[in-house]
SEROLUM-823976 format. One record per residue (C-alpha): residue in one letter; x, y, z. Coordinates in steps of 0.05 Angstrom, whole numbers, plus 32768, in hexadecimal, padded with zeros to 4 digits. Each point is the difference from the previous one (the first is absolute). Layout:
AXYZ/...
This chain:
M81C180938089/K80277FBC7FF9/L7FEA7FF57FB7/P802E7FCF7FD8/G8030801C7FBA/H7FD980007FC2/D80217FC27FF5/A7FE47FDB803E/I7FBC801E7FE7/A800A7FE17FB9/R80117FB78014/Q7FC88003802A/A7FDA80177FD3/D80187FC77FCE/E7FE77FC98037/H7FC380167FFF/L7FF57FFB7FB3/V7FC97FD18008/T7FC37FFC7FCA/H7FCB80378019/R7FBE7FE57FFB/V7FB5800D801D/K7FE37FC6802A/L7FB67FF98019/P7FF07FEE803B/R7FDC7FB67FEF/K7FE57FC88021/V80377FCE8012/V80017FC27FCC/E80327FD77FEE/H803D80107FDC/P7FF37FFD7FAF/F80397FCC7FFD/R7FE87FD6802E/Q7FBF80057FDC/V80137FF17FBD/A80317FC58015/K7FC07FDC801E/R7FE1800B7FB6/V80387FE27FE4/L7FF97FC18027/M7FC17FF97FFB/A800580007FB4/L80387FD8800C/L7FDD7FC68025/V7FC080067FD3/L80387FE87FBF/S80207FCB8027/V7FB67FE1801A/T7FF580057FB6/A803A7FE17FEE/L7FF97FC88035/L7FC17FF77FE4/V801E7FF37FB1/W80317FCE801B/F7FD87FD68031/D7FDA7FFF7FBE/H80307FFD7FC9/D7FDF7FC97FDC/G7FC1801D7FF0/Y802B803A7FDA/N801B7FFC7FBB/D803E80207FEB/N800880097FB7/S805180057FFF/D7FFF7FB8801E/G7FC57FE38021/S80088009803E/V7FFC80258034/D804680078039/F7FFF80308039/L8029802E7FDC/D7FC080037FC8/A7FCF8007803D/W801C803F801F/Y800680227FC0/Y7FB17FEF7FE2/A7FED801B8047/T802F803F7FE3/V7FDE80117FC5/T7FBA7FE58018/L7FFF802D8042/S801D80437FCE/T7FC57FED7FD5/T803A7FF67FC3/G7FF47FBB7FED/Y80237FEE7FD1/G7FD47FC07FF2/D803C7FCF8002/I7FEB7FD58039/T7FB47FF1800E/P7FE67FD88025/V7FDB7FC27FDC/S7FE07FD28038/D7FBC80188023/A801C8003803D/A803B80367FEF/R7FC280267FDD/L7FD38003804A/T803B8014801E/N800F80397FC8/I7FBD801E8006/F7FF67FF28052/V804380038027/I803080287FC9/T7FC980317FD8/P7FF4801D8050/L805180098008/R800B801E7FC1/V7FC48031801B/L802680068043/F804680097FDE/L7FE880397FD0/I7FE480228039/I803B8001802E/L802580197FBF/V7FD7803D7FEE/G7FE0800E8040/T804B800E8018/T800680317FC6/L7FC0801F8007/E801080098055/V804780257FE7/L7FD980267FD3/T7FC180178029/E802E800E8042/R8036802E7FD1/T7FC480257FDB/R7FD680128049/E8043800A8021/E800C803C7FC4/W7FB5800F800D/R80088006804E/L803D80297FFA/N7FED80377FD2/R7FBB7FFD801E/W802F80108043/R802780367FDF/S7FBF802B7FE9/T7FDC7FF4803E/L8041801A802E/R7FF68042801F/D80198027804A/H80257FC08013/T802D7FEF8031/V80427FF37FE7/V802D7FCB8033/V804A7FFA7FEE/G801A7FC38023/F7FDA7FD4802C/G802A7FEA8033/T7FED8010804D/K7FF880457FF7/G7FDD7FFD7FBA/R7FD07FC68017/S7FF280278046/A7FF480457FD3/I7FCD7FD37FDA/Q7FD97FE88037/T7FFB80438021/V7FE6802D7FBD/C7FD37FC67FF2/A7FEC7FF7804F/T7FE280507FED/G7FCE7FE27FCC/L803180067FBF/K7FEE7FAF7FD5/K803B7FE97FEC/E7FE680037FBE/Q801A80497FFE/V80507FE4801F/V802A7FEF7FD5/V804C7FDC8015/V803C800E7FD7/D803F7FCC801F/P80387FE17FD5/S7FF37FC08019/S7FD77FCD7FE1/K7FEC7FEA803C/V7FED802F8025/I7FD5800D7FCA/D7FDD7FC8800B/A7FF88004803E/A7FE380458003/T7FCC7FE37FBC/A7FE87FCC802F/E7FDF8031803C/G7FD9801E7FC4/Y8037803C7FF5/A801C80167FAC/G804A7FFC7FEA/V803180157FE0/I80487FD77FF8/G803980267FF4/D802E8037801E/A7FDB8041801F/T803980357FE4/R7FF17FF17FB2/S7FD2802C7FEF/E7FD47FCA7FCA/V7FF77FCF8043/L7FDD8040801E/K7FDC800F7FC2/R7FDD7FAD8006/A7FF680108045/E7FD5803F7FE3/V802A80288037/H7FE180427FC3/R7FC07FFA8027/A800B7FE78048/R7FEC80338039/K802F7FD5802C/I80457FEE8001/I80147FD7803C/I804F7FE88002/A80257FC28023/T80367FEE7FDF/Q80377FE0802A/R8036803B7FE7/D7FFF8043800B/D802580137FB8/T7FC97FD57FE7/A7FCD802B8028/V801D80427FD8/L7FFF7FDD7FBF/V7FB77FEF8006/T7FF0803F8018/L802180287FCF/T7FDE7FE07FC7/A7FC37FF88021/R7FFA80478011/Q801380117FAA/L7FC87FD87FF2/N7FCE800B802B/K800180538017/G7FC48003802A/A80047FB6802B/K80037FFC803D/I804C7FE08012/V800D7FDA8042/A80467FE8800B/A802D7FD0802F/V8041800A800F/R802B7FDA8037/E80278037800A/E7FEC80418018/E804280227FDB/N7FDA7FFB7FC2/A7FB780098010/P801480437FDC/L801D7FEE7FC7/L7FBB7FDB7FF1/K7FD680478010/Q8037801A7FC7/S7FEF7FCA7FCF/G7FB1800B800A/A7FED7FDF8039/D7FC280178028/A800C7FDB8043/V803C7FDB800E/I7FFD7FC88041/T80387FF38019/S7FFE7FBA801A/A80377FF38027/S80028039802B/A7FA67FF8800E/A80117FB08016/G803680238021/R7FD6803B8025/L7FC17FCE8001/L80357FD1803D/G80118031801A/L7FB5801A800F/S7FFA7FBF8014/V80387FF68033/L7FF7803C8018/S7FA57FF6800E/P7FE47FBD7FE7/A7FC480188009/A801A80387FBA/G80127FD87FDB/M7FC77FD07FFB/V7FD980447FF1/M8031800F7FCD/E7FFD7FC07FD2/D7FB67FFA800E/L7FF4804A7FDF/I80307FE77FC9/Q7FD97FBC7FE7/Q7FC7801A7FE7/G7FBC7FE5800A/S80057FDD803F/G7FF8802C804B/L801B804D7FFA/D800380157FB5/I802880457FEB/V7FCA80177FC6/E8008803A7FD7/R7FAF80297FF5/P7FDB80387FF0/V7FE1803B8029/I7FBA7FF57FFE/K7FCD80397FFB/A7FF17FF6805A/E804B800F8012/A8012802F7FCF/G800580418033/R80187FD98032/R803A7FEF8026/P802D7FC27FEF/R7FEE7FE18048/E7FB780157FF8/T7FF87FC67FCB/E7FE77FC2801B/D80457FD47FF0/L804280058012/V801B80337FBF/V805980078008/S800D80297FCD/V7FD2802B7FC7/V801680067FC1/R7FE9803A7FDC/G801880147FB5/H80567FE47FFB/R80068000804A/V7FF77FD9803C/L7FF780128040/G80007FEB804F/Y7FB88006801C/D801480318037/D8023802B7FC6/P7FED804B800F/D7FF4800A7FAA/V7FCF7FC57FFD/G7FCC80238031/T7FB57FE97FE7/L7FFB7FC37FD2/E7FEA801A7FB7/L7FE27FD67FC5/T803B7FF77FD4/D80267FEF803D/R80097FA98000/L800B7FE78047/I80367FC78014/T7FD97FD88042/I80097FC78027/V7FC27FD17FFB/R7FE67FC48010/A80057FCF7FC5/T7FC37FF17FD8/P7FF57FDC7FBD/G7FE480487FEC/S804A801F8015/Q802B801C7FC0/I803380237FFE/A7FE4803A7FBF/P803C80047FCB/D802B803C7FFD/V8032800B7FC6/R801680388015/P804E8005802C/L7FF680228039/V8033802D8022/Q800B7FF6804E/E8000803F8028/
């Protein structure tokens, strides 16, 4: 196992110490700072227009201090008027100035207040709404799928699972990068920003209530730590992890993973198969792309198939799942099919094709 020392692991954890938080999928809206900046500019524009109106008609106003209204006094009057402070030291005295206050400055005052108060109310309402959505999401999330890492492997894994009928609302992505989580939420998944090797981060993803956990990190040592932490929090979830080096697969299984996929060697074997037989490589690639062409699905044995041999069924049976064993279709121990068996078959992909959930670890015979 190619694991760095404890100091290196500690340094890696420190590098990923970010404020972990949950982000729910939402419609793409303008950045809050940009919204506030626009409203501030609008408020300044209203203030400037009001000050200029007063300055252009400064002869129609009276200042109790010196009797005249200069440019600074115009801005002062506009400020206290729009903010409804109204000290009364500067007042409109001419008919034109009073008409301007009635039909122009008063609407500007209302607009100014709407901009300021509206921004505050919107911020408070948005915070309350987001908190309510988060609490509701936590209370209703059960038997979901947690995906650690939203890179190429994690994204492909989610797409494959969702192609079998899993709703996006039942997927939670965990990643230390806020940009990655933004990309995940933009696609409709809930996201948790943080280091998945820390138990508090996985708890925010409700790992203890999850049914499936997919670990698709960039480093094998990180995958080991995440697997250990996830298994400690959830003893019954089905954990599938990906590693780069095949020699690290046994350690992942010892850490609690039910299945370990070696990404580098799997890609290499597919490359080798494609070299020997391009057609066979195309078929294998078709099989692993869920929802198109041919699919590998797991389903229960129906009553009409009980008592028959695997080759006597309508579907192309590859293996038979009996108890905790996976038997080949030609294994003598299979005999005839039983109602408690499950079949792994190759079928033509249809919208109704769906992989049945199975949280039990399977031991290859």
